C-alpha positions in Angstrom: 95.3 88.6 100.9 92.9 86.0 98.9 93.6 84.4 95.7 90.2 84.8 93.5 89.6 83.0 90.7 88.4 85.1 87.8 84.8 84.0 88.1 84.5 86.3 91.4 85.5 89.8 89.7 82.2 89.2 87.4 83.7 89.4 83.9 86.4 87.5 82.1 90.2 89.3 84.3 92.3 87.9 81.2 90.5 90.8 78.7 91.7 93.1 81.4 95.2 92.7 79.8 94.1 92.8 76.5 92.0 95.8 76.8 94.8 97.3 78.8 92.7 98.3 81.5 95.4 97.7 84.1 97.4 100.9 85.9 100.8 100.0 87.9 100.8 102.5 91.1 102.9 105.1 92.2 102.5 108.2 93.9 101.7 108.9 97.9 97.7 110.0 98.2 96.3 106.3 98.4 99.1 105.0 100.6 97.7 103.0 103.0 95.2 101.3 100.5 97.5 100.5 97.6 101.3 100.4 97.6 103.6 101.8 95.0 104.0 98.7 92.4 100.5 97.4 93.2 98.5 96.3 89.7 95.6 98.1 89.6 93.3 96.2 87.9 90.1 98.5 85.9 86.7 97.7 84.7 85.2 100.5 82.4 81.9 101.9 84.4 79.9 104.8 83.2 79.2 107.5 85.9 75.9 106.9 87.2 77.2 103.3 88.1 79.7 105.2 90.9 79.2 105.3 94.0 80.4 107.2 97.2 83.3 105.2 98.5 84.2 103.4 94.7 87.9 103.9 93.7 88.3 105.8 90.4 90.8 106.4 87.6 90.4 108.9 86.2 92.3 111.7 83.2 93.3 115.5 85.2 94.7 118.6 83.3 98.7 119.2 84.9 100.9 122.2 84.8 102.1 121.3 81.3 98.9 121.6 79.5 98.6 117.7 79.6 96.6 115.5 81.3 98.0 112.5 83.8 96.0 109.8 85.5 95.1 109.7 88.8 93.2 107.3 91.2 91.3 108.2 94.3 88.5 107.5 95.6 84.7 108.7 95.8 83.3 111.1 98.2 80.4 112.2 97.1 78.4 113.0 93.7 77.0 116.8 93.0 75.6 117.9 90.4 76.5 115.4 87.9 80.2 115.4 89.0 82.3 113.4 91.3 83.8 114.6 94.6 86.9 112.7 95.1 90.0 112.5 98.0 92.9 110.7 98.2 92.8 108.0 101.0 95.9 109.6 102.6 95.1 113.3 101.5 93.6 115.9 104.3 91.3 117.6 101.9 89.1 116.8 98.9 90.5 117.7 95.5 89.7 121.1 94.1 88.3 119.9 91.1 85.4 117.2 90.5 85.6 114.9 88.2 83.2 114.6 84.8 82.3 111.8 82.9 84.4 112.3 79.8 87.5 112.2 82.6 86.7 108.7 83.8 88.5 106.0 82.6 87.3 103.1 85.1 86.7 102.1 88.8 89.5 100.2 90.4 88.2 96.6 91.5 91.2 94.7 92.5 94.9 95.3 92.9 97.2 92.4 92.3 100.8 92.2 93.7 104.1 89.3 93.6 100.9 86.9 92.2 98.5 87.8 94.9 94.7 89.3 94.1 92.4 91.4 96.2 88.9 93.3 95.7 89.5 96.4 96.2 86.6 97.6 98.6 84.1 99.9 97.1 80.9 101.7 98.1 79.6 102.3 101.6 82.1 100.1 103.3 85.2 101.3 101.4 83.8 105.2 102.5 83.8 103.8 106.4 87.0 102.8 106.4 88.7 105.7 104.2 86.7 107.8 107.1 88.7 106.3 109.9 91.8 107.0 108.0 91.2 110.2 107.8 90.1 110.4 111.1 93.7 109.0 112.3 95.3 111.3 109.5 93.6 114.2 111.8 94.6 112.4 115.6 98.1 112.7 113.9 98.1 115.7 112.6 96.6 117.4 116.6 99.1 114.9 117.8 102.0 116.4 116.2 101.3 120.4 117.1 100.6 118.8 120.1 104.0 117.7 120.9 106.1 119.4 118.3 107.1 122.3 121.0 108.5 120.0 123.9 110.1 117.6 120.9 112.3 120.7 120.0 113.4 121.6 123.5 114.3 118.0 123.7 116.2 117.8 121.1 117.8 121.3 121.1 119.2 120.6 125.1 120.4 117.0 123.7 119.9 116.0 126.9 119.1 112.0 125.3 121.9 112.0 123.7 123.3 111.8 127.6 120.9 108.0 127.5 121.2 107.0 124.5 124.0 106.5 122.4 123.1 104.0 119.3 126.1 102.8 117.1 125.9 104.0 114.0 127.6 103.3 110.9 129.0 106.1 108.7 130.0 106.2 105.0 131.5 108.7 103.0 130.5 108.8 99.3 131.8 111.6 96.9 129.0 112.9 94.1 128.6 115.4 91.6 127.4 117.2 93.9 130.6 117.4 96.7 130.9 115.2 100.2 127.9 112.7 101.5 128.1 111.2 105.0 125.2 108.3 105.5 124.4 107.3 109.0 123.8 103.6 108.9 122.0 102.0 112.1 121.0 98.3 112.2 121.7 98.2 108.4 118.9 101.3 107.6 119.7 104.6 106.2 118.6 107.1 109.5 120.1 109.9 108.7 122.0 112.0 105.4 124.6 115.0 105.8 125.1 117.1 102.1 128.6 118.7 103.0 127.9 121.4 100.1 124.8 122.5 100.9 125.3 121.8 105.1 121.7 119.6 104.9 121.0 117.2 107.1 118.0 115.5 106.9 117.3 113.0 110.3 114.9 110.5 111.0 112.0 111.0 113.9 113.6 110.3 116.8 117.2 109.8 115.7 117.5 113.4 115.5 117.4 113.1 119.2 120.7 111.9 119.3 122.6 112.7 116.2 123.6 115.7 114.9 125.2 117.1 111.6 129.2 116.7 111.9 129.6 120.7 111.8 127.9 120.5 115.7 
């Protein structure tokens, strides 16, 4: 990441803080482009100044009959409205964005004191298209290999060749006993005794199984 001066943004960077035109990113739909905790710097713009590839912050209704703020990339303009999509999402957003919903365009992000310009326009759209192509490829690969993967897991053949040494931590919670499997200082599996639910990261699920097994 490159540190940048205020003048590189074309406006007073400090004014963003005065006008509160910034947000902290959370969620998954723009993962890769942003990471949780990134501070997004927003420039107020009119809808006519937005082009495909730009990333915008906008309001939309939620299920609680209220509004929530979203940050997604514009992929097209249609009948005076913006068609958007998350860089990590497989499909377009269902509802187009109207001009009165727009809060502004994301022009930069900041994390741990470093600022980086957010690429929009045609260049930003091309990067997003590459990410979407990778998502499609990953989905295809998942469908292609999930069946033989499950066969290997059910056969437990891999466990005869690979036996990672794990540490089990037993925790008493309000919901009952929880067992964490630790490997190289990372939690790779969790067993919830009350619900008999076992969650294990791949590829460790090839060699680690629920206690009742």
